[in-house]
C-alpha positions as CSV (number, residue, x, y, z in Angstrom):
1,M,-109.0,34.7,-51.3
2,K,-108.8,36.0,-54.9
3,R,-112.0,36.3,-57.1
4,F,-112.6,38.1,-60.4
5,H,-115.2,40.8,-59.9
6,V,-117.6,42.0,-62.5
7,H,-120.1,44.9,-61.6
8,V,-123.0,45.5,-64.1
9,H,-125.4,48.5,-63.7
10,V,-128.9,47.1,-64.6
11,G,-132.0,49.0,-65.5
12,D,-134.5,46.7,-63.5
13,L,-133.2,45.0,-60.3
14,D,-136.0,42.5,-59.8
15,S,-135.8,41.0,-63.3
16,S,-132.0,41.2,-63.3
17,V,-132.0,39.1,-60.0
18,R,-134.4,36.5,-61.4
19,F,-132.2,36.3,-64.6
20,Y,-128.9,35.8,-62.8
21,S,-130.3,33.5,-60.1
22,A,-131.5,31.2,-62.9
23,L,-128.2,31.5,-64.8
24,F,-125.9,30.9,-61.8
25,G,-128.2,28.4,-60.3
26,E,-128.3,30.0,-56.9
27,Q,-129.9,33.1,-55.2
28,P,-127.7,36.2,-54.3
29,A,-125.7,36.1,-51.2
30,V,-126.6,39.7,-50.6
31,L,-129.8,41.3,-51.6
32,K,-130.7,45.0,-50.9
33,T,-133.4,47.2,-52.6
34,D,-130.6,48.6,-55.0
35,Y,-128.0,45.9,-54.9
36,A,-127.4,42.1,-55.1
37,K,-124.2,40.1,-55.1
38,W,-123.6,36.5,-55.8
39,M,-120.3,34.9,-54.2
40,L,-119.7,32.1,-56.8
41,E,-117.2,29.3,-56.2
42,D,-117.7,28.0,-59.8
43,P,-116.8,29.2,-62.6
44,R,-113.1,30.2,-62.6
45,V,-112.4,33.1,-64.9
46,N,-111.3,33.4,-68.4
47,F,-110.4,37.1,-69.2
48,A,-109.5,38.3,-72.7
49,I,-108.7,41.6,-74.3
50,T,-108.9,42.6,-78.1
51,L,-107.5,45.6,-80.0
52,G,-109.7,47.5,-82.6
53,A,-112.9,48.6,-80.7
54,A,-114.1,52.1,-81.3
55,R,-113.9,52.8,-77.5
56,P,-113.0,50.8,-74.5
57,A,-115.9,48.9,-73.0
58,I,-117.0,45.6,-71.6
59,D,-117.6,43.5,-74.8
60,H,-119.4,40.7,-73.2
61,L,-119.4,38.3,-70.3
62,G,-119.4,34.5,-70.3
63,F,-118.8,31.0,-69.2
64,Q,-116.0,28.8,-70.7
65,L,-117.3,25.3,-70.1
66,E,-115.4,22.0,-70.1
67,S,-118.0,19.9,-72.1
68,D,-120.9,20.1,-74.4
69,A,-122.9,18.7,-71.5
70,D,-121.8,21.6,-69.3
71,L,-122.9,23.9,-72.2
72,A,-126.3,22.2,-72.2
73,V,-126.8,22.9,-68.5
74,I,-126.0,26.6,-68.8
75,G,-128.3,26.8,-72.0
76,K,-131.1,25.3,-69.9
77,R,-130.6,27.9,-67.2
78,L,-130.6,30.6,-69.9
79,I,-133.8,29.4,-71.1
80,D,-135.2,29.1,-67.6
81,A,-134.3,32.7,-67.2
82,G,-136.5,33.6,-70.1
83,Q,-133.9,34.2,-72.7
84,V,-133.6,33.3,-76.4
85,V,-130.3,31.6,-76.9
86,T,-128.6,32.0,-80.2
87,K,-126.7,28.6,-80.6
88,Q,-123.5,28.1,-82.7
89,E,-122.0,24.8,-83.5
90,N,-118.4,24.5,-84.8
91,A,-117.9,28.3,-84.6
92,T,-114.5,29.8,-85.2
93,C,-113.9,32.7,-82.8
94,C,-111.0,34.2,-80.8
95,Y,-108.5,31.7,-82.3
96,A,-110.6,28.8,-81.2
97,K,-113.3,26.4,-82.6
98,G,-116.1,25.4,-80.4
99,N,-119.8,25.2,-79.7
100,K,-121.6,28.3,-78.0
101,G,-124.7,30.0,-77.1
102,W,-125.3,33.8,-77.0
103,I,-127.9,35.6,-75.1
104,T,-128.7,39.3,-74.1
105,D,-129.6,39.9,-70.4
106,P,-132.4,42.2,-69.3
107,S,-130.1,45.2,-69.5
108,G,-128.6,44.5,-72.8
109,V,-125.3,42.9,-71.9
110,S,-124.1,40.2,-74.1
111,W,-123.5,36.8,-72.5
112,E,-121.6,33.9,-74.2
113,A,-121.5,30.3,-72.9
114,F,-118.9,28.1,-74.8
115,H,-117.0,24.8,-75.0
116,S,-113.9,24.9,-77.1
117,F,-112.5,21.9,-78.7
118,G,-109.8,23.1,-80.9
119,E,-107.5,25.9,-82.0
120,S,-107.8,28.2,-85.1
121,T,-105.2,30.0,-87.0
122,V,-107.7,33.0,-87.5
123,Y,-109.4,35.1,-84.9
124,G,-112.9,34.5,-86.4
125,N,-114.6,35.6,-89.6
126,D,-118.3,34.6,-89.5
127,I,-120.5,37.1,-88.1
128,A,-124.4,37.1,-88.1
129,P,-126.9,39.4,-86.2
130,I,-128.5,38.2,-83.0
131,S,-131.6,40.1,-84.2
132,A,-132.8,40.9,-87.7
133,A,-132.7,44.6,-86.7
134,V,-129.0,44.4,-86.3
135,A,-126.6,45.1,-89.4
136,P,-123.8,42.5,-89.5
137,A,-120.3,44.0,-88.9
138,K,-117.4,43.4,-91.5
139,A,-116.7,39.7,-91.6
140,D,-112.9,40.0,-91.1
141,S,-112.9,42.6,-88.3
142,H,-114.7,41.0,-85.4
143,C,-115.7,37.8,-83.7
144,G,-118.2,37.7,-80.7
145,P,-120.6,40.5,-79.9
146,A,-119.9,43.7,-81.3
147,P,-121.7,46.9,-80.5
148,V,-123.7,47.9,-83.6
149,S,-125.7,50.7,-81.8
150,P,-126.2,51.5,-78.1
151,S,-129.0,48.9,-77.6
152,T,-128.0,46.0,-80.0
153,S,-125.2,43.7,-80.7
154,A,-124.0,41.1,-83.2
155,C,-122.1,37.9,-82.8
156,C,-120.0,35.5,-84.8
157,T,-121.7,32.2,-86.1
158,S,-121.1,29.1,-88.1
159,S,-123.3,27.6,-90.8
160,K,-125.5,26.0,-88.0
161,A,-126.4,29.1,-86.0
162,Q,-130.0,28.9,-84.5
163,Q,-132.3,31.0,-82.6
């Protein structure tokens, strides 16, 4: 059996277990006082790399979905997990066009849920901050969450970005 493995260090196990259980729609398969593990059958993995970061790091995690209906299901899970979802419609990012939602989990990790419906000849050039405290990055240099400071991130947007 092959699975993509992602391991994230968290600051608060209980709130993180609640968040991820709501996001994944199931409880952990293993739960200890300092560890939790979900053995998910769905989703499959989309793994991407990008040049140009100041230092190597996980940029963000996410789900690529097959429809806007699937996007709505994940959006509801994120809201149920107590997160504010930044929605994007007709966004251009990572050489694709699509609808998205962005959140930050309880430990500050950026998550993206998206449904792509077309290709783009550009990587992406619209960026807006997730929070007003975040300064936007250069519009031609990044798409998706970009570390702006150790505790904040920015994401790309379209003209219909909402919080």
